[in-house]
C-alpha positions in Angstrom: 11.0 27.1 -51.7 8.7 25.5 -49.2 9.9 24.8 -45.6 9.0 21.2 -44.6 9.6 20.8 -40.9 10.9 17.5 -39.6 8.3 15.4 -37.8 8.7 15.4 -34.0 7.4 12.1 -32.6 5.6 12.4 -29.3 4.2 9.4 -27.4 1.3 9.4 -25.0 -0.6 6.8 -22.9 -4.2 6.3 -22.0 -3.8 4.6 -18.7 -7.0 2.6 -18.2 -7.8 1.6 -14.6 -9.7 -1.7 -13.8 -12.9 0.4 -13.2 -12.6 1.9 -16.7 -11.4 5.4 -15.7 -8.7 7.0 -17.8 -5.9 9.1 -16.4 -5.4 12.7 -17.6 -2.4 14.9 -16.8 -2.7 18.7 -16.5 0.1 20.7 -18.1 2.1 23.2 -16.0 0.4 26.6 -15.9 3.5 28.6 -17.0 4.4 26.5 -20.1 3.0 26.0 -23.6 -0.7 25.2 -23.5 -0.5 25.6 -19.7 -3.4 24.2 -17.7 -4.8 22.0 -20.5 -5.4 18.3 -19.9 -3.7 15.7 -21.9 -2.7 12.0 -22.0 0.7 11.7 -20.2 3.8 11.2 -22.3 6.4 13.3 -24.1 8.9 13.5 -26.9 10.8 10.6 -28.2 14.6 11.2 -27.8 17.2 10.6 -30.4 17.9 6.9 -30.8 14.9 5.9 -28.6 12.0 3.7 -29.7 8.5 5.0 -29.1 7.5 2.3 -26.6 10.7 2.8 -24.6 10.3 6.6 -24.7 6.8 6.1 -23.3 8.0 3.8 -20.5 10.6 6.5 -19.6 8.1 9.4 -19.7 5.5 7.6 -17.5 8.2 7.0 -14.9 9.3 10.7 -15.1 5.8 12.2 -15.1 3.8 9.8 -12.9 6.4 7.7 -11.0 5.0 4.4 -12.3 6.8 1.4 -14.0 5.3 0.1 -17.2 6.6 -2.8 -19.3 6.8 -2.0 -23.0 4.8 -5.2 -23.7 1.9 -3.7 -21.8 1.6 -0.8 -24.3 -0.9 -1.3 -27.1 -0.7 1.2 -30.0 -4.1 2.8 -30.7 -3.9 5.9 -32.9 -1.9 8.9 -34.0 -2.7 12.5 -34.6 -1.0 15.3 -36.5 -2.1 18.6 -38.2 -0.7 20.7 -41.0 1.8 23.2 -39.8 2.5 21.4 -36.6 5.6 19.3 -36.6 4.4 17.1 -33.7 3.0 13.7 -34.4 1.4 12.1 -31.3 1.3 8.3 -31.0 -1.3 7.2 -28.5 -1.0 3.8 -26.7 -3.3 2.2 -24.2 -2.1 0.7 -21.0 -4.0 -1.4 -18.5 -1.1 -2.7 -16.3 1.5 -0.8 -14.4 3.4 -0.9 -11.1 3.0 1.9 -8.5 0.3 4.5 -7.9 0.4 7.4 -10.4 1.2 10.7 -8.9 1.8 14.1 -10.5 5.5 14.7 -10.7 5.7 17.0 -13.7 2.5 19.1 -14.1 -0.3 20.7 -12.2 -2.3 17.6 -11.4 -3.8 14.3 -12.6 -7.4 13.2 -12.7 -9.1 9.8 -13.3 -11.9 10.5 -15.8 -14.8 8.4 -17.2 -14.4 7.9 -21.0 -17.6 9.9 -21.7 -16.2 12.9 -19.8 -12.8 13.1 -21.5 -13.9 15.8 -24.0 -15.3 17.9 -21.2 -11.7 18.7 -20.2 -9.9 21.4 -22.2 -7.3 19.6 -24.2 -4.5 20.5 -26.7 -5.7 20.3 -30.3 -3.9 17.0 -31.1 -5.3 15.3 -28.0 -8.9 15.8 -29.0 -9.0 13.4 -32.0 -7.0 10.9 -29.9 -9.6 11.1 -27.1 -12.4 10.5 -29.7 -10.5 7.5 -31.0 -10.1 6.1 -27.5 -13.7 6.6 -26.7 -14.8 4.7 -29.8 -12.3 1.9 -29.1 -13.3 1.1 -25.5 
């Protein structure tokens, strides 16, 4: 009998500043994939919609307020054997100045430099999709 894991939805945001730079978040060094750079976000909790989960995660991780209407779905990524499915949204409007509240740091990166940062495997195709979309 084959074991089919249940999909674990994860949401992430590509915050795009007026100058075109994109925010990356560095994972905590002691955790899974520690030190890698990713789009900020996290797991969708039981009974939560993806857009509201992302609004919550951005406040928890970066201290910013985002309206669900300002999130635009872009792409998703998954891979065989990994139960996580990442849904990437773009966001060009938020209130507050992003600060790192739940990781090692943040960085504003030019789109062409995204892939120069070491990223978790599922973030790489999302970064490529983002680069081709903007």
